[in-house]
BAKOLMI-587670 format. One record per residue (C-alpha): residue number from 1; residue in three letters; x negated, y, z negated. Coordinates in nm, 3 decimals. Example, Ala and Ser with C-alpha at 12.3 -4.5 7.8 and 13.67 -1.06 7.14 Angstrom:
+-----+-----+---------+---------+---------+
!   n ! res !      xx !      yy !      zz !
+-----+-----+---------+---------+---------+
!   1 ! ala !  -1.230 !  -0.450 !  -0.780 !
!   2 ! ser !  -1.367 !  -0.106 !  -0.714 !
+-----+-----+---------+---------+---------+
This chain:
+-----+-----+---------+---------+---------+
!   n ! res !      xx !      yy !      zz !
+-----+-----+---------+---------+---------+
!   1 ! met ! -17.488 !  -2.121 ! -19.018 !
!   2 ! lys ! -17.282 !  -2.207 ! -19.324 !
!   3 ! lys ! -17.502 !  -2.511 ! -19.385 !
!   4 ! leu ! -17.814 !  -2.295 ! -19.373 !
!   5 ! ile ! -17.656 !  -2.045 ! -19.611 !
!   6 ! gly ! -17.569 !  -2.334 ! -19.841 !
!   7 ! lys ! -17.933 !  -2.445 ! -19.845 !
!   8 ! leu ! -18.044 !  -2.088 ! -19.915 !
!   9 ! his ! -17.792 !  -2.058 ! -20.197 !
!  10 ! leu ! -17.908 !  -2.387 ! -20.346 !
!  11 ! tyr ! -18.283 !  -2.326 ! -20.338 !
!  12 ! leu ! -18.261 !  -1.966 ! -20.456 !
!  13 ! gly ! -18.036 !  -2.083 ! -20.738 !
!  14 ! leu ! -18.283 !  -2.351 ! -20.846 !
!  15 ! ile ! -18.569 !  -2.102 ! -20.837 !
!  16 ! ser ! -18.399 !  -1.820 ! -21.028 !
!  17 ! gly ! -18.132 !  -1.997 ! -21.233 !
!  18 ! ala ! -18.313 !  -2.000 ! -21.567 !
!  19 ! leu ! -18.421 !  -1.636 ! -21.527 !
!  20 ! val ! -18.070 !  -1.521 ! -21.438 !
!  21 ! phe ! -17.934 !  -1.707 ! -21.740 !
!  22 ! val ! -18.172 !  -1.528 ! -21.979 !
!  23 ! ile ! -18.111 !  -1.187 ! -21.819 !
!  24 ! ala ! -17.733 !  -1.230 ! -21.835 !
!  25 ! ile ! -17.724 !  -1.364 ! -22.192 !
!  26 ! thr ! -17.944 !  -1.082 ! -22.322 !
!  27 ! gly ! -17.719 !  -0.839 ! -22.136 !
!  28 ! cys ! -17.418 !  -0.983 ! -22.320 !
!  29 ! ile ! -17.590 !  -0.929 ! -22.654 !
!  30 ! leu ! -17.682 !  -0.571 ! -22.565 !
!  31 ! ala ! -17.329 !  -0.482 ! -22.452 !
!  32 ! phe ! -17.212 !  -0.387 ! -22.802 !
!  33 ! glu ! -17.544 !  -0.280 ! -22.948 !
!  34 ! gln ! -17.422 !   0.060 ! -23.067 !
!  35 ! glu ! -17.101 !  -0.078 ! -23.216 !
!  36 ! ile ! -17.291 !  -0.350 ! -23.405 !
!  37 ! lys ! -17.553 !  -0.107 ! -23.532 !
!  38 ! ala ! -17.281 !   0.126 ! -23.660 !
!  39 ! val ! -17.167 !  -0.159 ! -23.888 !
!  40 ! thr ! -17.502 !  -0.310 ! -23.986 !
!  41 ! gln ! -17.708 !   0.009 ! -24.026 !
!  42 ! pro ! -17.533 !   0.237 ! -24.278 !
!  43 ! tyr ! -17.834 !   0.472 ! -24.292 !
!  44 ! met ! -17.723 !   0.609 ! -23.955 !
!  45 ! phe ! -17.451 !   0.800 ! -24.136 !
!  46 ! val ! -17.483 !   1.110 ! -24.352 !
!  47 ! glu ! -17.468 !   1.073 ! -24.729 !
!  48 ! gly ! -17.438 !   1.369 ! -24.964 !
!  49 ! gln ! -17.403 !   1.711 ! -24.802 !
!  50 ! lys ! -17.210 !   1.672 ! -24.476 !
!  51 ! glu ! -17.158 !   2.034 ! -24.378 !
!  52 ! gly ! -17.361 !   2.350 ! -24.364 !
!  53 ! lys ! -17.640 !   2.499 ! -24.161 !
!  54 ! leu ! -17.844 !   2.257 ! -23.954 !
!  55 ! leu ! -18.215 !   2.253 ! -24.033 !
!  56 ! pro ! -18.446 !   2.335 ! -23.739 !
!  57 ! pro ! -18.652 !   2.059 ! -23.575 !
!  58 ! ser ! -18.984 !   2.153 ! -23.736 !
!  59 ! val ! -18.840 !   2.115 ! -24.088 !
!  60 ! leu ! -18.692 !   1.772 ! -24.015 !
!  61 ! ala ! -19.016 !   1.662 ! -23.848 !
!  62 ! ala ! -19.225 !   1.776 ! -24.144 !
!  63 ! glu ! -19.011 !   1.573 ! -24.387 !
!  64 ! ala ! -19.034 !   1.264 ! -24.167 !
!  65 ! glu ! -19.412 !   1.299 ! -24.114 !
!  66 ! lys ! -19.465 !   1.278 ! -24.491 !
!  67 ! leu ! -19.359 !   0.913 ! -24.474 !
!  68 ! leu ! -19.568 !   0.836 ! -24.164 !
!  69 ! pro ! -19.909 !   0.991 ! -24.232 !
!  70 ! gly ! -20.132 !   1.028 ! -23.931 !
!  71 ! lys ! -19.843 !   1.019 ! -23.686 !
!  72 ! lys ! -19.688 !   1.316 ! -23.508 !
!  73 ! ala ! -19.318 !   1.348 ! -23.434 !
!  74 ! asn ! -19.224 !   1.346 ! -23.066 !
!  75 ! gly ! -18.878 !   1.496 ! -23.098 !
!  76 ! val ! -18.551 !   1.530 ! -23.288 !
!  77 ! leu ! -18.204 !   1.406 ! -23.198 !
!  78 ! tyr ! -17.909 !   1.585 ! -23.355 !
!  79 ! asp ! -17.635 !   1.325 ! -23.345 !
!  80 ! val ! -17.256 !   1.359 ! -23.358 !
!  81 ! pro ! -17.103 !   1.504 ! -23.678 !
!  82 ! gly ! -17.120 !   1.258 ! -23.965 !
!  83 ! arg ! -17.441 !   1.094 ! -23.846 !
!  84 ! asn ! -17.797 !   1.158 ! -23.954 !
!  85 ! ala ! -18.046 !   1.332 ! -23.732 !
!  86 ! gln ! -18.321 !   1.113 ! -23.586 !
!  87 ! val ! -18.690 !   1.202 ! -23.564 !
!  88 ! gly ! -18.876 !   0.983 ! -23.315 !
!  89 ! phe ! -19.239 !   0.870 ! -23.336 !
!  90 ! tyr ! -19.371 !   0.675 ! -23.040 !
!  91 ! asn ! -19.706 !   0.619 ! -22.874 !
!  92 ! ile ! -19.860 !   0.389 ! -22.614 !
!  93 ! asp ! -20.217 !   0.347 ! -22.743 !
!  94 ! pro ! -20.202 !   0.244 ! -23.021 !
!  95 ! glu ! -19.846 !   0.130 ! -22.958 !
!  96 ! tyr ! -19.577 !   0.209 ! -23.213 !
!  97 ! tyr ! -19.217 !   0.326 ! -23.223 !
!  98 ! tyr ! -19.054 !   0.456 ! -23.542 !
!  99 ! val ! -18.730 !   0.643 ! -23.602 !
! 100 ! ala ! -18.668 !   0.842 ! -23.920 !
! 101 ! tyr ! -18.305 !   0.906 ! -24.012 !
! 102 ! leu ! -18.253 !   1.232 ! -24.205 !
! 103 ! asn ! -17.965 !   1.436 ! -24.336 !
! 104 ! pro ! -17.960 !   1.728 ! -24.087 !
! 105 ! phe ! -17.849 !   1.972 ! -24.360 !
! 106 ! thr ! -18.084 !   1.878 ! -24.647 !
! 107 ! gly ! -18.372 !   1.700 ! -24.475 !
! 108 ! lys ! -18.344 !   1.399 ! -24.706 !
! 109 ! val ! -18.483 !   1.088 ! -24.540 !
! 110 ! ala ! -18.240 !   0.796 ! -24.546 !
! 111 ! lys ! -18.454 !   0.541 ! -24.363 !
! 112 ! val ! -18.768 !   0.499 ! -24.155 !
! 113 ! trp ! -18.698 !   0.227 ! -23.903 !
! 114 ! asp ! -18.957 !   0.032 ! -23.707 !
! 115 ! glu ! -18.796 !  -0.011 ! -23.366 !
! 116 ! asp ! -19.053 !  -0.270 ! -23.259 !
! 117 ! gly ! -18.918 !  -0.500 ! -23.530 !
! 118 ! asp ! -18.553 !  -0.440 ! -23.441 !
! 119 ! phe ! -18.348 !  -0.736 ! -23.317 !
! 120 ! phe ! -18.194 !  -0.541 ! -23.030 !
! 121 ! his ! -18.535 !  -0.406 ! -22.931 !
! 122 ! phe ! -18.651 !  -0.767 ! -22.905 !
! 123 ! ile ! -18.349 !  -0.857 ! -22.691 !
! 124 ! leu ! -18.406 !  -0.550 ! -22.474 !
! 125 ! his ! -18.761 !  -0.666 ! -22.401 !
! 126 ! gly ! -18.621 !  -1.000 ! -22.296 !
! 127 ! his ! -18.368 !  -0.832 ! -22.069 !
! 128 ! tyr ! -18.630 !  -0.608 ! -21.907 !
! 129 ! tyr ! -18.946 !  -0.820 ! -21.917 !
! 130 ! leu ! -18.855 !  -1.175 ! -22.029 !
! 131 ! trp ! -19.085 !  -1.108 ! -22.331 !
! 132 ! leu ! -19.383 !  -1.106 ! -22.095 !
! 133 ! pro ! -19.632 !  -0.820 ! -22.055 !
! 134 ! glu ! -19.452 !  -0.536 ! -21.879 !
! 135 ! lys ! -19.667 !  -0.550 ! -21.565 !
! 136 ! ile ! -19.578 !  -0.917 ! -21.521 !
! 137 ! gly ! -19.226 !  -0.939 ! -21.660 !
! 138 ! gln ! -19.080 !  -0.631 ! -21.494 !
! 139 ! pro ! -19.136 !  -0.744 ! -21.132 !
! 140 ! val ! -19.025 !  -1.099 ! -21.224 !
! 141 ! val ! -18.695 !  -0.969 ! -21.363 !
! 142 ! ala ! -18.652 !  -0.735 ! -21.066 !
! 143 ! ser ! -18.710 !  -1.022 ! -20.822 !
! 144 ! ala ! -18.462 !  -1.245 ! -21.006 !
! 145 ! thr ! -18.207 !  -0.961 ! -20.992 !
! 146 ! leu ! -18.258 !  -0.925 ! -20.618 !
! 147 ! ile ! -18.215 !  -1.300 ! -20.573 !
! 148 ! phe ! -17.897 !  -1.287 ! -20.780 !
! 149 ! phe ! -17.760 !  -1.019 ! -20.545 !
! 150 ! val ! -17.831 !  -1.246 ! -20.247 !
! 151 ! met ! -17.666 !  -1.533 ! -20.434 !
! 152 ! met ! -17.349 !  -1.328 ! -20.480 !
! 153 ! ile ! -17.325 !  -1.257 ! -20.106 !
! 154 ! ser ! -17.412 !  -1.612 ! -19.996 !
! 155 ! gly ! -17.172 !  -1.750 ! -20.257 !
! 156 ! leu ! -16.888 !  -1.548 ! -20.107 !
! 157 ! val ! -16.967 !  -1.693 ! -19.763 !
! 158 ! leu ! -16.959 !  -2.047 ! -19.902 !
! 159 ! trp ! -16.642 !  -1.979 ! -20.100 !
! 160 ! trp ! -16.451 !  -1.835 ! -19.802 !
! 161 ! pro ! -16.171 !  -2.080 ! -19.710 !
! 162 ! lys ! -16.142 !  -2.221 ! -19.358 !
! 163 ! asn ! -15.764 !  -2.189 ! -19.348 !
! 164 ! lys ! -15.457 !  -2.097 ! -19.555 !
! 165 ! ala ! -15.421 !  -2.447 ! -19.691 !
! 166 ! ala ! -15.775 !  -2.441 ! -19.826 !
! 167 ! ser ! -15.730 !  -2.094 ! -19.973 !
! 168 ! lys ! -15.472 !  -2.224 ! -20.220 !
! 169 ! gln ! -15.744 !  -2.417 ! -20.398 !
! 170 ! arg ! -15.994 !  -2.128 ! -20.416 !
! 171 ! phe ! -15.819 !  -1.895 ! -20.660 !
! 172 ! ser ! -15.741 !  -2.124 ! -20.953 !
! 173 ! ile ! -15.913 !  -2.386 ! -21.164 !
! 174 ! lys ! -15.771 !  -2.736 ! -21.160 !
! 175 ! trp ! -15.784 !  -2.806 ! -21.533 !
! 176 ! asn ! -15.632 !  -3.157 ! -21.512 !
! 177 ! ala ! -15.900 !  -3.281 ! -21.271 !
! 178 ! ala ! -16.215 !  -3.477 ! -21.352 !
! 179 ! trp ! -16.500 !  -3.285 ! -21.516 !
! 180 ! arg ! -16.696 !  -3.258 ! -21.190 !
! 181 ! arg ! -16.403 !  -3.090 ! -21.019 !
! 182 ! lys ! -16.347 !  -2.858 ! -21.315 !
! 183 ! asn ! -16.715 !  -2.767 ! -21.313 !
! 184 ! tyr ! -16.698 !  -2.704 ! -20.937 !
! 185 ! asp ! -16.396 !  -2.475 ! -20.984 !
! 186 ! leu ! -16.559 !  -2.292 ! -21.275 !
! 187 ! his ! -16.856 !  -2.214 ! -21.052 !
! 188 ! asn ! -16.661 !  -2.111 ! -20.743 !
! 189 ! val ! -16.345 !  -1.951 ! -20.882 !
! 190 ! leu ! -16.510 !  -1.756 ! -21.164 !
! 191 ! gly ! -16.794 !  -1.659 ! -20.934 !
! 192 ! phe ! -16.545 !  -1.513 ! -20.687 !
! 193 ! tyr ! -16.356 !  -1.314 ! -20.949 !
! 194 ! ile ! -16.666 !  -1.149 ! -21.095 !
! 195 ! met ! -16.849 !  -1.106 ! -20.764 !
! 196 ! thr ! -16.781 !  -0.732 ! -20.737 !
! 197 ! ile ! -16.898 !  -0.667 ! -21.092 !
! 198 ! gly ! -17.195 !  -0.898 ! -21.039 !
! 199 ! val ! -17.300 !  -0.693 ! -20.737 !
! 200 ! ile ! -17.267 !  -0.371 ! -20.941 !
! 201 ! leu ! -17.475 !  -0.520 ! -21.222 !
! 202 ! ser ! -17.746 !  -0.632 ! -20.983 !
! 203 ! leu ! -17.760 !  -0.306 ! -20.783 !
! 204 ! thr ! -17.775 !  -0.086 ! -21.092 !
! 205 ! gly ! -18.039 !  -0.318 ! -21.233 !
! 206 ! leu ! -18.246 !  -0.293 ! -20.914 !
! 207 ! val ! -18.260 !   0.085 ! -20.959 !
! 208 ! trp ! -18.489 !   0.017 ! -21.257 !
! 209 ! gly ! -18.650 !  -0.288 ! -21.100 !
! 210 ! phe ! -18.802 !  -0.161 ! -20.776 !
! 211 ! gln ! -18.920 !   0.193 ! -20.715 !
! 212 ! trp ! -18.868 !   0.154 ! -20.339 !
! 213 ! phe ! -18.504 !   0.062 ! -20.401 !
! 214 ! ser ! -18.453 !   0.342 ! -20.653 !
! 215 ! gln ! -18.602 !   0.603 ! -20.423 !
! 216 ! gly ! -18.412 !   0.464 ! -20.125 !
! 217 ! val ! -18.075 !   0.491 ! -20.300 !
! 218 ! tyr ! -18.158 !   0.840 ! -20.427 !
! 219 ! thr ! -18.257 !   0.964 ! -20.080 !
! 220 ! ala ! -17.967 !   0.789 ! -19.902 !
! 221 ! thr ! -17.714 !   0.959 ! -20.131 !
! 222 ! gly ! -17.851 !   1.307 ! -20.065 !
! 223 ! gly ! -18.135 !   1.341 ! -20.315 !
! 224 ! glu ! -18.436 !   1.554 ! -20.226 !
! 225 ! gly ! -18.792 !   1.477 ! -20.329 !
! 226 ! ser ! -18.892 !   1.212 ! -20.579 !
! 227 ! asp ! -18.649 !   1.050 ! -20.820 !
! 228 ! val ! -18.922 !   0.984 ! -21.079 !
! 229 ! tyr ! -18.887 !   1.172 ! -21.408 !
! 230 ! tyr ! -19.157 !   1.428 ! -21.479 !
! 231 ! asn ! -19.216 !   1.697 ! -21.740 !
! 232 ! pro ! -19.290 !   2.034 ! -21.577 !
! 233 ! thr ! -19.600 !   2.214 ! -21.706 !
! 234 ! ser ! -19.626 !   2.518 ! -21.929 !
! 235 ! asp ! -19.844 !   2.819 ! -21.848 !
! 236 ! thr ! -20.160 !   2.738 ! -22.046 !
! 237 ! thr ! -20.304 !   3.088 ! -21.984 !
! 238 ! leu ! -20.071 !   3.219 ! -22.255 !
! 239 ! val ! -20.178 !   2.991 ! -22.537 !
! 240 ! asn ! -20.151 !   3.261 ! -22.803 !
! 241 ! ala ! -19.800 !   3.377 ! -22.721 !
! 242 ! val ! -19.637 !   3.157 ! -22.988 !
! 243 ! ala ! -19.775 !   3.042 ! -23.326 !
! 244 ! gly ! -19.759 !   2.672 ! -23.242 !
! 245 ! pro ! -19.572 !   2.400 ! -23.050 !
! 246 ! lys ! -19.333 !   2.316 ! -23.335 !
! 247 ! gln ! -19.245 !   2.680 ! -23.388 !
! 248 ! ala ! -19.188 !   2.710 ! -23.014 !
! 249 ! thr ! -18.954 !   2.410 ! -23.030 !
! 250 ! asp ! -18.761 !   2.576 ! -23.312 !
! 251 ! arg ! -18.714 !   2.892 ! -23.107 !
! 252 ! ala ! -18.602 !   2.690 ! -22.803 !
! 253 ! trp ! -18.360 !   2.500 ! -23.029 !
! 254 ! tyr ! -18.209 !   2.824 ! -23.161 !
! 255 ! ala ! -18.162 !   2.941 ! -22.801 !
! 256 ! leu ! -17.982 !   2.616 ! -22.717 !
! 257 ! gln ! -17.759 !   2.651 ! -23.023 !
! 258 ! arg ! -17.644 !   2.988 ! -22.891 !
! 259 ! glu ! -17.599 !   2.859 ! -22.535 !
! 260 ! tyr ! -17.418 !   2.539 ! -22.637 !
! 261 ! pro ! -17.200 !   2.602 ! -22.945 !
! 262 ! lys ! -17.025 !   2.266 ! -22.888 !
! 263 ! tyr ! -17.181 !   1.935 ! -22.787 !
! 264 ! ala ! -17.188 !   1.568 ! -22.882 !
! 265 ! thr ! -17.564 !   1.522 ! -22.924 !
! 266 ! leu ! -17.872 !   1.736 ! -22.866 !
! 267 ! asn ! -18.225 !   1.608 ! -22.823 !
! 268 ! ile ! -18.535 !   1.828 ! -22.818 !
! 269 ! ser ! -18.904 !   1.740 ! -22.794 !
! 270 ! phe ! -19.227 !   1.865 ! -22.947 !
! 271 ! pro ! -19.496 !   1.925 ! -22.683 !
! 272 ! asn ! -19.803 !   1.719 ! -22.778 !
! 273 ! leu ! -20.021 !   1.846 ! -22.492 !
! 274 ! pro ! -20.120 !   2.206 ! -22.410 !
! 275 ! ser ! -19.973 !   2.177 ! -22.062 !
! 276 ! glu ! -19.651 !   2.005 ! -22.169 !
! 277 ! ser ! -19.316 !   2.182 ! -22.166 !
! 278 ! ile ! -19.038 !   2.151 ! -22.424 !
! 279 ! phe ! -18.781 !   1.903 ! -22.300 !
! 280 ! ser ! -18.419 !   1.899 ! -22.415 !
! 281 ! tyr ! -18.093 !   1.740 ! -22.315 !
! 282 ! val ! -17.747 !   1.833 ! -22.436 !
! 283 ! asn ! -17.495 !   1.548 ! -22.417 !
! 284 ! phe ! -17.123 !   1.624 ! -22.403 !
! 285 ! arg ! -16.979 !   1.270 ! -22.424 !
! 286 ! glu ! -17.058 !   1.043 ! -22.716 !
! 287 ! gly ! -17.175 !   0.693 ! -22.630 !
! 288 ! thr ! -17.281 !   0.781 ! -22.273 !
! 289 ! tyr ! -17.581 !   0.944 ! -22.104 !
! 290 ! tyr ! -17.452 !   1.087 ! -21.777 !
! 291 ! asn ! -17.267 !   1.405 ! -21.884 !
! 292 ! val ! -17.586 !   1.583 ! -21.982 !
! 293 ! asp ! -17.749 !   1.921 ! -21.924 !
! 294 ! tyr ! -18.129 !   1.908 ! -21.900 !
! 295 ! asn ! -18.342 !   2.204 ! -22.005 !
! 296 ! tyr ! -18.719 !   2.263 ! -21.998 !
! 297 ! phe ! -18.893 !   2.550 ! -22.179 !
! 298 ! asp ! -19.244 !   2.688 ! -22.139 !
! 299 ! gln ! -19.393 !   2.632 ! -22.484 !
! 300 ! tyr ! -19.574 !   2.967 ! -22.470 !
! 301 ! thr ! -19.322 !   3.205 ! -22.314 !
! 302 ! leu ! -19.005 !   3.007 ! -22.404 !
! 303 ! lys ! -18.871 !   3.082 ! -22.059 !
! 304 ! lys ! -18.673 !   2.806 ! -21.892 !
! 305 ! ile ! -18.863 !   2.615 ! -21.627 !
! 306 ! lys ! -18.676 !   2.503 ! -21.319 !
! 307 ! ala ! -18.728 !   2.132 ! -21.255 !
! 308 ! thr ! -18.626 !   1.911 ! -20.964 !
! 309 ! gly ! -18.502 !   1.554 ! -20.940 !
! 310 ! pro ! -18.210 !   1.373 ! -21.104 !
! 311 ! tyr ! -18.304 !   1.474 ! -21.459 !
! 312 ! ser ! -18.282 !   1.849 ! -21.423 !
! 313 ! gly ! -18.024 !   2.124 ! -21.453 !
! 314 ! lys ! -17.662 !   2.117 ! -21.555 !
! 315 ! tyr ! -17.438 !   1.818 ! -21.496 !
! 316 ! ser ! -17.169 !   2.042 ! -21.345 !
! 317 ! glu ! -17.418 !   2.150 ! -21.077 !
! 318 ! ala ! -17.557 !   1.803 ! -20.997 !
! 319 ! asn ! -17.519 !   1.669 ! -20.643 !
! 320 ! leu ! -17.407 !   1.314 ! -20.557 !
! 321 ! ala ! -17.754 !   1.162 ! -20.583 !
! 322 ! gln ! -17.823 !   1.321 ! -20.921 !
! 323 ! thr ! -17.479 !   1.225 ! -21.053 !
! 324 ! leu ! -17.514 !   0.860 ! -20.949 !
! 325 ! arg ! -17.861 !   0.836 ! -21.102 !
! 326 ! arg ! -17.741 !   0.984 ! -21.430 !
! 327 ! met ! -17.447 !   0.742 ! -21.430 !
! 328 ! asn ! -17.659 !   0.437 ! -21.349 !
! 329 ! tyr ! -17.705 !   0.321 ! -21.709 !
! 330 ! asp ! -17.345 !   0.391 ! -21.812 !
! 331 ! ile ! -17.217 !   0.203 ! -21.507 !
! 332 ! his ! -17.453 !  -0.088 ! -21.578 !
! 333 ! val ! -17.330 !  -0.134 ! -21.936 !
! 334 ! gly ! -16.967 !  -0.034 ! -21.865 !
! 335 ! ala ! -16.978 !   0.268 ! -22.100 !
! 336 ! ile ! -16.855 !   0.488 ! -21.815 !
! 337 ! leu ! -16.508 !   0.337 ! -21.884 !
! 338 ! gly ! -16.541 !   0.340 ! -22.262 !
! 339 ! leu ! -16.483 !   0.030 ! -22.474 !
! 340 ! pro ! -16.269 !  -0.148 ! -22.207 !
! 341 ! gly ! -16.558 !  -0.109 ! -21.963 !
! 342 ! lys ! -16.803 !  -0.260 ! -22.211 !
! 343 ! ile ! -16.571 !  -0.555 ! -22.270 !
! 344 ! leu ! -16.539 !  -0.604 ! -21.894 !
! 345 ! met ! -16.916 !  -0.601 ! -21.844 !
! 346 ! phe ! -16.965 !  -0.836 ! -22.139 !
! 347 ! leu ! -16.726 !  -1.093 ! -21.992 !
! 348 ! ala ! -16.876 !  -1.053 ! -21.645 !
! 349 ! ser ! -17.229 !  -1.105 ! -21.785 !
! 350 ! leu ! -17.107 !  -1.414 ! -21.967 !
! 351 ! val ! -16.973 !  -1.557 ! -21.640 !
! 352 ! cys ! -17.298 !  -1.462 ! -21.464 !
! 353 ! ala ! -17.487 !  -1.661 ! -21.728 !
! 354 ! ser ! -17.260 !  -1.962 ! -21.667 !
! 355 ! leu ! -17.310 !  -1.967 ! -21.290 !
! 356 ! pro ! -17.667 !  -2.110 ! -21.295 !
! 357 ! val ! -17.549 !  -2.379 ! -21.539 !
! 358 ! thr ! -17.241 !  -2.487 ! -21.343 !
! 359 ! gly ! -17.433 !  -2.459 ! -21.017 !
! 360 ! phe ! -17.711 !  -2.683 ! -21.147 !
! 361 ! leu ! -17.455 !  -2.940 ! -21.264 !
! 362 ! ile ! -17.296 !  -2.942 ! -20.917 !
! 363 ! trp ! -17.637 !  -3.007 ! -20.757 !
! 364 ! trp ! -17.734 !  -3.268 ! -21.016 !
! 365 ! gly ! -17.401 !  -3.446 ! -20.984 !
! 366 ! arg ! -17.437 !  -3.472 ! -20.606 !
! 367 ! arg ! -17.791 !  -3.608 ! -20.634 !
! 368 ! asn ! -17.683 !  -3.875 ! -20.881 !
! 369 ! lys ! -17.343 !  -3.948 ! -20.737 !
! 370 ! ala ! -17.266 !  -4.319 ! -20.755 !
! 371 ! pro ! -17.126 !  -4.476 ! -20.437 !
! 372 ! arg ! -16.753 !  -4.525 ! -20.438 !
! 373 ! pro ! -16.640 !  -4.888 ! -20.485 !
! 374 ! val ! -16.520 !  -5.049 ! -20.163 !
! 375 ! arg ! -16.149 !  -5.107 ! -20.167 !
! 376 ! lys ! -16.018 !  -5.458 ! -20.145 !
! 377 ! ser ! -15.829 !  -5.384 ! -19.825 !
! 378 ! met ! -16.152 !  -5.269 ! -19.657 !
! 379 ! arg ! -16.334 !  -5.585 ! -19.766 !
! 380 ! arg ! -16.049 !  -5.797 ! -19.640 !
! 381 ! ala ! -16.046 !  -5.621 ! -19.302 !
! 382 ! arg ! -16.423 !  -5.668 ! -19.267 !
! 383 ! arg ! -16.391 !  -6.040 ! -19.351 !
! 384 ! asp ! -16.120 !  -6.086 ! -19.095 !
! 385 ! leu ! -16.333 !  -5.911 ! -18.831 !
! 386 ! val ! -16.627 !  -6.144 ! -18.898 !
! 387 ! thr ! -16.400 !  -6.449 ! -18.887 !
! 388 ! arg ! -16.281 !  -6.351 ! -18.544 !
+-----+-----+---------+---------+---------+
């Protein structure tokens, strides 16, 4: 059985090694995306007036739309104090994605950023799709992630020592050995130490990779209905109740300001379709996405619409399935534990990227292993046997 598992581990590794390497390396780069952007993108921070009365979404959108003629704003993000508000512009056909950074008190535009030309956006596409078309790259990455999960389990079986004497050699790297032995230890010892984190990375990644896996986890943990995000519809029979969608968004925003006097970030959308509702989330922990209250408003009556699924309602009222789904991203990147968690996930991803390399070198070394020279004593014994 162990021999069969070894063959499985080998062939799956040869098939998926290069893909796992790219996925892990891009994950390392993305680990500190926000921290790097905070240093390299000064336009994220407010200049000039830093206190006062926040401007409503429609005013910020109007200022941003002046610099992007022909494009309609999709929503506004009010960031943490000291940072500019962000007005998002994105579309599928034709495809574009822009973010305008504005002073939330004066409406002055600091920067219009093309996200499609952003370095981290490029790396993200590699992490999700291997820079292939989404319909091709997404299932390829998901399959490689599933194989990596199997590799973690089969690797543990192969690593497991036969006895206590053998176990002494499985927990440390023999640095004074030949390079082949050091490479072997780097693959086995480091693989063992990051196995738990590797499994977490692969399972949280599979939630985005396969819908059957995502729905299965959601249902198994107590979720009801579908786990797919949807925007509940507005009552289109009342089209004249409010002057327009942007004015409706302003009124919903004012209602949220009264309901949530304190928050980290607040995002609110502009409905671009007659049947679309106004979507908003209120985030209470900076740098994460799980501690969030989701709200939906009818764009005509401004009444709250009750939605179902993981992305609905208050975080304090979420069940286990909804909580786990909301935490999935923050667990995947380590943000759930703050900066130490990100560092841990970065190091684990780095080790994950090294495993296909060290594993390939083990296989290549065994294929090209030169025969050991016959000892003189063995040759002498063989000569004596022939003489007799």
